[in-house]
Backbone as a printed PyTorch tensor [residue, N CA C, xyz], in Angstrom:
tensor([[[ -83.0320,   19.5870, -166.6370],
         [ -83.7900,   20.5780, -167.2850],
         [ -82.8220,   21.4720, -166.1410]],

        [[ -83.1300,   21.6510, -165.1150],
         [ -82.3290,   22.9170, -164.4150],
         [ -80.9760,   23.1850, -164.4380]],

        [[ -80.2060,   22.1480, -164.8160],
         [ -78.7240,   22.4570, -165.3310],
         [ -78.6100,   22.8060, -166.7350]],

        [[ -79.5010,   22.7360, -167.4570],
         [ -79.9880,   23.1370, -168.8010],
         [ -80.2580,   24.8380, -169.1870]],

        [[ -81.1710,   25.0810, -167.7570],
         [ -81.9160,   26.4390, -167.8500],
         [ -80.5210,   27.2250, -167.4190]],

        [[ -79.8020,   26.7840, -166.3340],
         [ -78.8680,   27.7260, -165.8720],
         [ -77.8670,   27.5640, -166.7840]],

        [[ -77.6880,   26.7600, -167.5680],
         [ -76.1550,   27.2010, -168.8960],
         [ -77.4490,   28.4110, -169.8470]],

        [[ -78.2830,   27.9580, -170.1690],
         [ -78.8170,   28.8510, -171.0860],
         [ -78.4350,   30.2380, -169.6970]],

        [[ -78.6630,   30.5730, -169.1390],
         [ -78.8090,   32.2400, -167.8500],
         [ -77.0720,   32.2630, -168.6150]],

        [[ -76.2270,   30.8890, -167.9580],
         [ -74.8080,   31.9360, -168.7290],
         [ -74.8050,   32.2540, -169.6770]],

        [[ -75.4160,   31.6560, -171.0170],
         [ -75.2540,   31.7760, -172.7310],
         [ -75.4580,   32.5270, -173.2930]],

        [[ -76.8590,   33.5410, -172.3650],
         [ -77.6280,   34.0290, -173.1220],
         [ -77.5880,   35.5330, -173.0400]],

        [[ -78.0170,   36.0170, -174.2730],
         [ -78.3970,   37.6620, -173.6720],
         [ -79.4460,   37.7700, -172.8690]],

        [[ -79.1800,   38.5720, -172.2990],
         [ -79.5410,   39.6340, -171.1990],
         [ -80.5630,   40.8890, -171.2810]],

        [[ -82.4070,   40.9300, -171.2580],
         [ -82.5130,   42.4160, -171.0380],
         [ -83.2000,   42.8080, -169.9570]],

        [[ -82.5040,   43.6760, -169.3070],
         [ -83.9640,   44.0470, -167.9500],
         [ -84.4370,   44.7110, -168.4590]],

        [[ -85.8000,   44.4020, -167.5190],
         [ -86.8670,   44.7050, -167.5750],
         [ -87.8130,   46.0210, -167.6240]],

        [[ -87.8220,   45.8610, -165.8840],
         [ -88.0700,   46.4010, -164.8020],
         [ -87.7890,   46.1550, -163.0980]],

        [[ -87.8980,   47.3840, -162.3210],
         [ -87.6630,   47.0380, -161.1040],
         [ -89.2550,   47.1780, -160.5070]],

        [[ -88.8720,   46.4560, -158.9720],
         [ -89.6540,   46.5980, -157.8600],
         [ -89.7980,   46.0240, -156.7510]],

        [[ -89.5170,   47.5120, -155.6480],
         [ -88.9130,   47.4880, -154.8480],
         [ -87.3180,   47.1860, -155.0070]],

        [[ -87.0490,   45.7610, -153.9350],
         [ -85.5130,   45.3410, -153.9640],
         [ -85.8080,   44.1950, -155.2090]],

        [[ -86.0860,   44.0030, -155.8580],
         [ -86.0510,   43.2850, -157.1730],
         [ -86.2240,   43.6260, -158.5810]],

        [[ -85.5450,   43.1600, -159.0780],
         [ -86.0020,   43.7200, -160.6040],
         [ -86.1500,   42.2700, -161.6950]],

        [[ -86.4280,   42.3040, -162.8200],
         [ -86.8580,   41.4250, -163.7190],
         [ -86.2150,   41.8410, -164.8500]],

        [[ -85.9780,   40.3830, -165.3860],
         [ -85.0430,   40.7340, -167.1620],
         [ -85.4190,   38.9730, -167.5640]],

        [[ -85.3550,   39.5580, -169.2480],
         [ -85.1040,   38.2230, -169.3510],
         [ -84.2000,   38.0120, -170.5630]],

        [[ -84.1590,   36.4050, -170.9390],
         [ -83.1880,   35.9220, -171.4570],
         [ -83.3070,   34.8430, -172.6110]],

        [[ -82.7170,   35.1700, -173.1630],
         [ -82.9570,   34.5230, -174.6890],
         [ -81.7350,   33.7410, -175.3780]],

        [[ -82.2390,   32.0210, -175.4220],
         [ -81.2090,   31.5600, -175.7520],
         [ -80.8130,   31.9740, -177.9910]],

        [[ -79.2000,   32.1420, -177.6200],
         [ -78.7050,   32.6530, -179.0740],
         [ -79.4630,   31.2230, -180.2990]],

        [[ -79.3110,   30.2360, -179.6690],
         [ -79.2450,   28.7700, -180.2530],
         [ -80.6080,   28.1360, -180.9240]],

        [[ -81.7950,   28.4650, -179.3770],
         [ -83.3130,   27.9850, -179.6860],
         [ -83.8220,   29.1400, -180.3910]],

        [[ -83.6740,   30.4700, -179.4030],
         [ -84.4090,   31.3500, -179.4460],
         [ -85.6280,   31.5400, -178.2240]],

        [[ -85.5970,   30.1840, -177.3810],
         [ -86.2900,   30.7570, -176.4670],
         [ -85.9420,   31.7470, -174.9880]],

        [[ -86.9410,   31.8300, -174.6780],
         [ -87.0460,   32.9230, -173.8400],
         [ -87.6650,   32.7540, -172.6640]],

        [[ -86.5380,   33.3050, -171.3680],
         [ -86.4340,   32.7090, -169.6820],
         [ -86.9450,   33.8150, -169.1520]],

        [[ -87.8560,   34.6350, -168.2200],
         [ -87.9810,   35.8220, -167.3700],
         [ -87.5100,   35.1370, -166.1650]],

        [[ -86.4090,   36.2720, -165.7870],
         [ -85.8880,   36.0900, -164.3280],
         [ -86.5970,   36.8820, -162.7640]],

        [[ -87.2520,   36.8880, -162.3160],
         [ -87.0000,   37.9340, -161.2070],
         [ -86.6550,   37.4960, -159.7240]],

        [[ -85.6420,   38.6320, -159.4330],
         [ -84.4590,   38.3780, -158.6930],
         [ -84.2930,   39.4760, -158.0710]],

        [[ -83.7470,   39.1120, -156.2770],
         [ -84.2080,   40.1720, -154.9380],
         [ -82.7950,   40.4040, -155.1820]],

        [[ -82.4090,   42.0010, -154.6110],
         [ -80.6870,   42.2960, -154.5320],
         [ -80.1450,   41.4760, -153.6200]],

        [[ -78.6040,   42.0690, -153.9330],
         [ -78.0930,   40.9160, -153.4940],
         [ -77.7970,   41.5200, -151.8520]],

        [[ -77.2760,   40.3940, -151.3570],
         [ -77.4260,   40.9710, -149.5870],
         [ -76.1730,   39.9480, -149.1000]],

        [[ -75.4310,   40.3340, -147.8270],
         [ -74.8220,   40.0800, -146.9730],
         [ -75.2970,   39.2390, -146.0440]],

        [[ -74.5630,   38.0210, -145.6320],
         [ -74.8750,   37.5160, -144.5390],
         [ -75.4270,   38.6430, -143.3880]],

        [[ -75.5410,   37.7360, -142.1460],
         [ -76.0710,   38.6740, -140.9950],
         [ -75.0630,   37.7660, -139.7280]],

        [[ -75.0190,   36.3760, -139.6610],
         [ -74.6400,   35.8200, -139.0770],
         [ -73.8010,   34.2880, -139.6260]],

        [[ -72.7650,   34.2870, -139.3190],
         [ -71.5130,   35.0800, -139.2800],
         [ -70.9910,   36.1960, -140.2710]],

        [[ -70.8070,   37.2270, -140.5410],
         [ -70.6930,   38.1560, -141.3080],
         [ -69.6460,   37.5850, -142.3020]],

        [[ -70.0770,   37.4160, -143.5530],
         [ -69.3100,   36.8530, -144.6990],
         [ -69.3470,   37.7760, -145.3570]],

        [[ -67.9840,   38.0510, -146.5150],
         [ -68.3710,   38.6780, -147.7630],
         [ -68.7670,   38.3040, -148.7840]],

        [[ -69.0690,   37.0090, -148.8920],
         [ -69.9440,   36.0870, -149.5870],
         [ -71.8620,   36.9440, -149.6070]],

        [[ -72.3370,   37.3140, -151.0600],
         [ -73.7160,   37.2710, -151.0280],
         [ -74.6130,   36.8310, -151.5110]],

        [[ -75.9450,   36.4500, -151.6320],
         [ -76.8290,   35.8290, -152.1670],
         [ -77.9740,   37.1190, -152.4880]],

        [[ -78.3370,   36.4110, -153.4990],
         [ -79.9070,   36.7270, -154.0980],
         [ -80.9450,   35.5670, -153.9780]],

        [[ -81.9200,   35.9400, -154.1600],
         [ -82.8540,   35.2800, -154.1770],
         [ -83.5360,   35.2550, -155.5740]],

        [[ -84.2900,   33.9230, -156.5680],
         [ -84.0460,   34.5980, -157.8420],
         [ -85.4720,   33.3110, -158.1420]],

        [[ -86.5830,   33.6960, -159.0620],
         [ -87.7690,   33.3210, -159.8400],
         [ -87.4480,   33.2510, -160.7000]],

        [[ -87.4100,   32.2290, -161.7020],
         [ -87.3150,   31.8770, -162.9060],
         [ -88.5780,   31.5370, -163.6870]],

        [[ -89.4370,   31.3950, -164.7660],
         [ -89.9290,   30.7390, -165.7150],
         [ -89.7020,   31.1130, -167.0590]],

        [[ -90.2500,   30.5180, -167.8720],
         [ -90.1760,   30.1020, -169.1350],
         [ -91.8690,   29.6530, -169.4410]],

        [[ -92.1350,   29.3200, -170.7400],
         [ -93.6010,   28.9660, -171.3870],
         [ -94.3640,   28.1500, -170.5420]],

        [[ -93.3820,   26.8570, -170.1660],
         [ -94.1670,   25.9040, -169.3790],
         [ -93.5430,   25.5200, -167.9690]],

        [[ -92.4640,   26.2320, -167.1520],
         [ -91.8710,   25.9600, -166.0870],
         [ -91.3930,   27.3510, -165.0570]],

        [[ -91.7510,   27.0610, -163.9430],
         [ -91.2240,   27.9180, -163.1600],
         [ -90.2020,   27.1560, -161.9140]],

        [[ -89.6590,   27.9510, -161.8000],
         [ -88.2000,   27.3020, -161.1350],
         [ -87.6760,   28.1960, -159.4920]],

        [[ -87.6180,   28.1320, -158.6940],
         [ -87.1280,   28.8600, -157.7480],
         [ -85.3610,   29.0160, -157.1470]],

        [[ -84.2380,   29.5110, -156.6450],
         [ -83.3860,   29.3990, -156.6380],
         [ -82.6460,   30.6270, -155.9890]],

        [[ -80.6970,   30.0390, -155.3390],
         [ -80.6200,   30.9790, -154.8090],
         [ -79.3590,   31.4440, -155.2180]],

        [[ -79.0610,   32.6380, -155.5080],
         [ -77.5830,   32.8640, -155.9740],
         [ -76.1470,   33.5060, -155.1080]],

        [[ -75.4660,   32.8690, -155.1920],
         [ -74.4620,   33.5670, -154.2560],
         [ -73.4790,   33.9230, -155.6520]],

        [[ -73.0530,   34.7950, -155.6170],
         [ -71.7640,   35.2570, -156.0800],
         [ -70.7110,   34.8050, -156.2250]],

        [[ -70.3690,   33.8620, -155.4060],
         [ -68.9980,   32.5540, -155.8050],
         [ -70.0620,   31.0990, -155.5860]],

        [[ -69.1130,   29.9520, -155.9660],
         [ -69.2440,   28.7510, -155.8650],
         [ -69.7620,   28.1510, -154.1770]],

        [[ -70.6360,   28.4000, -153.5960],
         [ -70.5780,   27.8750, -152.0060],
         [ -70.2330,   26.2460, -152.1180]],

        [[ -69.7400,   26.2340, -150.5250],
         [ -69.4640,   24.9860, -150.9650],
         [ -69.7200,   24.1840, -149.1730]],

        [[ -71.0220,   23.3170, -149.6440],
         [ -72.3900,   23.5780, -148.5760],
         [ -71.8880,   21.9900, -147.9430]],

        [[ -71.5890,   22.1370, -146.2510],
         [ -71.2980,   20.9800, -145.8040],
         [ -72.3880,   20.1240, -145.2300]],

        [[ -72.4100,   18.8780, -145.2120],
         [ -73.3480,   17.4930, -145.1330],
         [ -74.5970,   17.8000, -145.8110]],

        [[ -73.5530,   17.5070, -147.1300],
         [ -74.3960,   17.4300, -148.4790],
         [ -74.6350,   15.7520, -148.5660]],

        [[ -75.0690,   15.8840, -150.2860],
         [ -75.4780,   14.5990, -150.1710],
         [ -74.7140,   14.3280, -152.0000]],

        [[ -73.7790,   13.7380, -151.8970],
         [ -73.1970,   13.9890, -153.2040],
         [ -74.0960,   12.7590, -154.2860]],

        [[ -74.9970,   13.1570, -156.1650],
         [ -75.6970,   12.2010, -156.2700],
         [ -74.8950,   12.1140, -157.4890]],

        [[ -75.4360,   11.6550, -158.8360],
         [ -74.0640,   11.9500, -159.9270],
         [ -74.8570,   13.4750, -160.4710]],

        [[ -73.9830,   14.3040, -160.8260],
         [ -73.6360,   15.3680, -161.3820],
         [ -74.1230,   16.5840, -160.3170]],

        [[ -74.8060,   16.3730, -159.3110],
         [ -75.0640,   17.4490, -157.9690],
         [ -75.0030,   17.3800, -157.0740]],

        [[ -75.4150,   17.4950, -155.9250],
         [ -75.4030,   17.5670, -154.5790],
         [ -76.5150,   18.0600, -153.6230]],

        [[ -77.4520,   17.5400, -152.8050],
         [ -78.4360,   17.5100, -152.2950],
         [ -77.6410,   17.8670, -150.6560]],

        [[ -78.8030,   19.4640, -150.5760],
         [ -78.2920,   19.3660, -149.4420],
         [ -80.0170,   20.3460, -148.4610]],

        [[ -79.8650,   20.2500, -147.4850],
         [ -81.4670,   20.4520, -146.5950],
         [ -80.8720,   22.4840, -145.9640]],

        [[ -81.6780,   22.5180, -145.4440],
         [ -81.7040,   24.3240, -145.3110],
         [ -82.8280,   24.5540, -144.5600]],

        [[ -82.7210,   25.7700, -143.8980],
         [ -84.1660,   26.0200, -142.7870],
         [ -84.2670,   27.5130, -143.6490]],

        [[ -85.2590,   27.9380, -143.6670],
         [ -85.8420,   28.9430, -143.8000],
         [ -87.1730,   29.4000, -143.6900]],

        [[ -87.4910,   31.0890, -143.0040],
         [ -88.3860,   31.6110, -142.3790],
         [ -89.2510,   32.1110, -142.9130]],

        [[ -90.2460,   32.5150, -143.4020],
         [ -91.2250,   33.5460, -144.2040],
         [ -92.1740,   33.7650, -143.2610]],

        [[ -92.2050,   35.2040, -142.5350],
         [ -92.0760,   35.8120, -141.6290],
         [ -92.0480,   35.3890, -140.6200]],

        [[ -92.7460,   34.3090, -139.7920],
         [ -93.0590,   33.6360, -138.6620],
         [ -92.8100,   31.7700, -138.1040]],

        [[ -93.2060,   31.7690, -139.8460],
         [ -93.0710,   29.9900, -140.0480],
         [ -91.8220,   29.7440, -140.7270]],

        [[ -91.1570,   28.1890, -139.5850],
         [ -89.8320,   27.8690, -139.8750],
         [ -90.8220,   26.5430, -141.0930]],

        [[ -89.8690,   26.8570, -142.5930],
         [ -89.7900,   25.4190, -143.0350],
         [ -88.5820,   24.9370, -143.5850]],

        [[ -88.3470,   24.0890, -143.7100],
         [ -86.6580,   23.4830, -144.7210],
         [ -86.6450,   22.8400, -146.3810]],

        [[ -85.9650,   22.9390, -146.9540],
         [ -85.6930,   23.2040, -148.0650],
         [ -85.0770,   22.1060, -148.6030]],

        [[ -85.3750,   21.7330, -149.4960],
         [ -84.2160,   20.7190, -150.6300],
         [ -83.6830,   21.3900, -151.2830]],

        [[ -82.2320,   21.1400, -151.6460],
         [ -82.0760,   22.4090, -152.8350],
         [ -81.1740,   21.6950, -153.3570]],

        [[ -80.9080,   21.6240, -154.6760],
         [ -79.6140,   20.6700, -155.3210],
         [ -78.9290,   21.6940, -156.1190]],

        [[ -77.6510,   21.2360, -156.0140],
         [ -76.6270,   21.7890, -156.8670],
         [ -75.7380,   21.5120, -157.7880]],

        [[ -75.2620,   21.6380, -159.1140],
         [ -74.7540,   21.2290, -159.8830],
         [ -73.1080,   21.0570, -159.5670]],

        [[ -72.4680,   20.5140, -159.9320],
         [ -71.0770,   20.9160, -159.0760],
         [ -70.6820,   21.7230, -159.8660]],

        [[ -69.4880,   22.7550, -159.1140],
         [ -68.9420,   23.6430, -159.5180],
         [ -69.7750,   25.1340, -159.4070]],

        [[ -71.6470,   24.9430, -159.3540],
         [ -72.1870,   25.8220, -159.6520],
         [ -72.0870,   26.5930, -158.1350]],

        [[ -72.6450,   28.3350, -158.4400],
         [ -72.9990,   28.9340, -157.6970],
         [ -74.4150,   29.1630, -157.5420]],

        [[ -74.9350,   28.3380, -157.8750],
         [ -76.7770,   28.8070, -157.9680],
         [ -77.2460,   27.7130, -156.7760]],

        [[ -77.7820,   27.3650, -156.0940],
         [ -79.1700,   26.8920, -155.2880],
         [ -80.1900,   26.2070, -155.9660]],

        [[ -81.1400,   25.1460, -156.5400],
         [ -82.4510,   25.3060, -156.8380],
         [ -83.1530,   24.8550, -156.0430]],

        [[ -83.8800,   25.3450, -155.5770],
         [ -84.9400,   24.7860, -154.8140],
         [ -85.8300,   23.6360, -155.3070]],

        [[ -85.6830,   22.1910, -154.3200],
         [ -86.4130,   20.9780, -155.4630],
         [ -87.9830,   21.4460, -155.7150]],

        [[ -88.3040,   20.9380, -156.9670],
         [ -89.4550,   20.7690, -157.3930],
         [ -90.4240,   19.9090, -156.5280]],

        [[ -90.1640,   18.6770, -155.9290],
         [ -91.2980,   18.0710, -155.0180],
         [ -90.4580,   17.6270, -153.8560]],

        [[ -90.4210,   16.3360, -153.0790],
         [ -90.0240,   16.1370, -152.0090],
         [ -89.5020,   14.7940, -152.4640]],

        [[ -88.7470,   15.2650, -153.1570],
         [ -87.8040,   14.1100, -154.2110],
         [ -86.9490,   13.1040, -153.7000]],

        [[ -87.0000,   13.0000, -152.1410],
         [ -85.9710,   12.6340, -151.7210],
         [ -87.1400,   11.5820, -150.6310]],

        [[ -86.1480,   10.0720, -150.4560],
         [ -86.6140,    8.5860, -150.1050],
         [ -87.1340,    9.0830, -148.1720]],

        [[ -87.9550,    9.2330, -147.9750],
         [ -88.2430,    9.2980, -146.8220],
         [ -88.5110,   10.9000, -146.0310]],

        [[ -89.0100,   11.6980, -147.3810],
         [ -88.4430,   12.7260, -146.9850],
         [ -90.0870,   13.0870, -146.2900]],

        [[ -90.2590,   13.9070, -145.3420],
         [ -91.3900,   14.2320, -145.0910],
         [ -91.8500,   15.7550, -145.5230]],

        [[ -93.4540,   16.3530, -145.0350],
         [ -93.8100,   17.1530, -145.5300],
         [ -93.8650,   18.5280, -145.4180]],

        [[ -92.5710,   18.3110, -144.0250],
         [ -91.8030,   19.8500, -143.7940],
         [ -91.5280,   20.6460, -144.8850]],

        [[ -90.6630,   19.4540, -145.4600],
         [ -89.8860,   20.6600, -146.9750],
         [ -91.2090,   21.0390, -147.6510]],

        [[ -90.0410,   22.0530, -147.9880],
         [ -91.6440,   23.2270, -148.9420],
         [ -90.9740,   22.7440, -150.5620]],

        [[ -91.9250,   22.2460, -150.9700],
         [ -91.9030,   22.0430, -152.0850],
         [ -91.1600,   23.9370, -153.0840]],

        [[ -91.3540,   23.2200, -154.4000],
         [ -90.5520,   24.6870, -155.3120],
         [ -92.3870,   25.4660, -155.5050]],

        [[ -93.5910,   25.0090, -155.9530],
         [ -94.0320,   26.2450, -155.7510],
         [ -94.9140,   26.3460, -154.2480]],

        [[ -94.2710,   26.1450, -153.6660],
         [ -94.8930,   26.1810, -152.4780],
         [ -93.8390,   27.5060, -151.9860]],

        [[ -92.8200,   27.4440, -151.7610],
         [ -91.6240,   27.7490, -152.1290],
         [ -91.8130,   30.0590, -152.4120]],

        [[ -91.7710,   29.6300, -153.7140],
         [ -92.3620,   30.5290, -154.7650],
         [ -93.9710,   31.4840, -154.0140]],

        [[ -94.7430,   30.4270, -153.5460],
         [ -96.1220,   31.3010, -153.3070],
         [ -95.9060,   32.6270, -152.0750]],

        [[ -95.2090,   31.5090, -151.3050],
         [ -94.7600,   32.3150, -149.9310],
         [ -93.7970,   33.3210, -149.8050]],

        [[ -92.3620,   33.1840, -151.0430],
         [ -91.6020,   34.2500, -151.3120],
         [ -92.7950,   35.5400, -151.7800]],

        [[ -93.9080,   35.6930, -152.6620],
         [ -94.4890,   36.1050, -153.3720],
         [ -95.9510,   37.0060, -152.2690]],

        [[ -96.1650,   36.1220, -150.6250],
         [ -96.7720,   36.8840, -150.2910],
         [ -96.3730,   36.9130, -148.8730]],

        [[ -94.9830,   36.4180, -148.5520],
         [ -94.6860,   36.9790, -147.2580],
         [ -93.8060,   38.3210, -146.5930]],

        [[ -93.6550,   38.9490, -146.0060],
         [ -93.0430,   39.5960, -146.2550],
         [ -91.4440,   40.0130, -145.5190]],

        [[ -90.9730,   38.9050, -144.6450],
         [ -90.0200,   38.8160, -144.3170],
         [ -89.3670,   37.6760, -144.6520]],

        [[ -87.7440,   37.4580, -144.5460],
         [ -87.5590,   35.9650, -144.7350],
         [ -86.3320,   36.0940, -143.9780]],

        [[ -85.3570,   34.8860, -143.7790],
         [ -84.2060,   34.1050, -143.4270],
         [ -83.9540,   33.3780, -143.6960]],

        [[ -82.6300,   32.5960, -144.3240],
         [ -82.5040,   31.6420, -144.7780],
         [ -80.9790,   31.1460, -144.1060]],

        [[ -80.6330,   30.1290, -143.5990],
         [ -79.7340,   29.4040, -143.2380],
         [ -78.9530,   28.4040, -144.6650]],

        [[ -77.6000,   28.2030, -144.4800],
         [ -77.2960,   27.6150, -145.1240],
         [ -75.3860,   26.8030, -144.3590]],

        [[ -75.5520,   25.7550, -144.5210],
         [ -73.9350,   25.0940, -143.5270],
         [ -73.1480,   25.1310, -144.9460]],

        [[ -72.5480,   26.3250, -144.0450],
         [ -71.5680,   26.3150, -145.1590],
         [ -69.6500,   25.4930, -144.9510]],

        [[ -68.9690,   25.0780, -145.6010],
         [ -67.9560,   24.5350, -145.5600],
         [ -67.1450,   25.8010, -144.4870]],

        [[ -66.5120,   25.4050, -143.7110],
         [ -65.4550,   26.5200, -143.2000],
         [ -66.0450,   27.4830, -142.2760]],

        [[ -67.7420,   28.0140, -142.2750],
         [ -68.2110,   28.9180, -141.9820],
         [ -68.7800,   28.2650, -141.2180]],

        [[ -69.5920,   27.0300, -141.1240],
         [ -70.8190,   26.4410, -140.6760],
         [ -72.5150,   27.7180, -140.5950]],

        [[ -72.8140,   27.6690, -139.9100],
         [ -74.3970,   27.9040, -140.2700],
         [ -74.1670,   29.3070, -140.5720]],

        [[ -74.8110,   30.1830, -142.0510],
         [ -74.7240,   30.9910, -142.2730],
         [ -76.2330,   31.5010, -142.5540]],

        [[ -76.8180,   32.9820, -141.9360],
         [ -77.4620,   33.8320, -142.3890],
         [ -78.0420,   34.3160, -143.0930]],

        [[ -79.3430,   34.5680, -144.2710],
         [ -79.1980,   35.7430, -144.8420],
         [ -80.5720,   36.2320, -144.4930]],

        [[ -80.6700,   37.1230, -145.0100],
         [ -82.1690,   38.3700, -144.9600],
         [ -83.0190,   38.2090, -146.2470]],

        [[ -82.7310,   37.8360, -147.3420],
         [ -83.0820,   38.4340, -148.8010],
         [ -84.4640,   39.3370, -148.7290]],

        [[ -84.3540,   40.1200, -149.5050],
         [ -85.3180,   41.1240, -149.1410],
         [ -86.7800,   40.5340, -150.3020]],

        [[ -87.6270,   40.9000, -149.3870],
         [ -89.4440,   40.1460, -150.1450],
         [ -89.9100,   41.6550, -150.7740]],

        [[ -89.0280,   42.6810, -150.6020],
         [ -89.9690,   43.8510, -151.1150],
         [ -90.3260,   43.6720, -152.6960]],

        [[ -91.3290,   43.4740, -152.8340],
         [ -91.3920,   44.2590, -154.6910],
         [ -91.3330,   42.4950, -154.6960]],

        [[ -91.3660,   41.4070, -154.0220],
         [ -91.2380,   40.6330, -154.6090],
         [ -92.5530,   40.1180, -155.4960]],

        [[ -94.0720,   39.8250, -154.8410],
         [ -94.9480,   39.8530, -155.5360],
         [ -95.0450,   40.8740, -156.8480]],

        [[ -95.0830,   41.8130, -157.4620],
         [ -95.4080,   42.2930, -158.5140],
         [ -94.1050,   41.9340, -159.2950]],

        [[ -93.1170,   41.6660, -158.6600],
         [ -91.6360,   41.3850, -159.6610],
         [ -92.2900,   39.5990, -160.7500]],

        [[ -93.1030,   38.6350, -159.3630],
         [ -92.9770,   37.1850, -159.2960],
         [ -94.3970,   37.6960, -160.2290]],

        [[ -95.4790,   38.3850, -160.1710],
         [ -96.8410,   38.5700, -160.9850],
         [ -96.2330,   38.6170, -162.4840]],

        [[ -95.3560,   39.6470, -162.5220],
         [ -95.0420,   40.6230, -163.9780],
         [ -94.2440,   38.8470, -164.5770]],

        [[ -93.4800,   38.6980, -164.4490],
         [ -92.2970,   37.6870, -164.8470],
         [ -93.5010,   36.1150, -165.1110]],

        [[ -94.8060,   35.8320, -164.4020],
         [ -95.4850,   35.1350, -165.1660],
         [ -96.2810,   35.4310, -166.2550]],

        [[ -96.8200,   36.7560, -165.6770],
         [ -97.2820,   37.1490, -167.5980],
         [ -96.6800,   37.0200, -168.4630]],

        [[ -95.2840,   37.6520, -168.5710],
         [ -94.6130,   37.6010, -169.2540],
         [ -94.0760,   35.8470, -170.0990]],

        [[ -94.1630,   34.6650, -169.2920],
         [ -94.0760,   33.6650, -169.3640],
         [ -95.5040,   33.2300, -169.9290]],

        [[ -96.6890,   33.1710, -169.6540],
         [ -98.0510,   33.1000, -170.0860],
         [ -98.2670,   33.7340, -171.7290]],

        [[ -97.4030,   34.7530, -171.9070],
         [ -97.8990,   35.0820, -173.3690],
         [ -96.3340,   34.5750, -174.2530]],

        [[ -95.3150,   33.7500, -174.1560],
         [ -94.8130,   33.3150, -174.2270],
         [ -94.9400,   32.1160, -175.3230]]])
């Protein structure tokens, strides 16, 4: 389903709707089905350590019946130490909201510049310290600061600090829009 939603994201028309701090919201309408999807995303940020030219933004998406979280890079990130599955890769990253460090399971379809936060602890043997998509979104909405790292091929561990300023209002805004669909 996420693959379909990302394809819709790329093939749909967008309408910028509102800005909240360092976050913006927009809607997308699939021209074939008429399905409307709403997105809230942080402004793009460069890595803090090591300094690379690759930028990242943090996003939350919703439709009438679902909600998801993702990271969007400006180019396709090649993850190191990932697990190849049928059509996608799974990787593990760390994120810190305020002072609380947690682990994330991320799903990346082959060739995609998006890393989706897994809905649940889907891998066998996964412990409770991995945030689900719902827990992740709640943290994005409630925390003041965030730092996330990714193990990128050729760069090693790379750190980003996506802004959370305005995230709570932006997420609340798209939730209201999706509830009205």
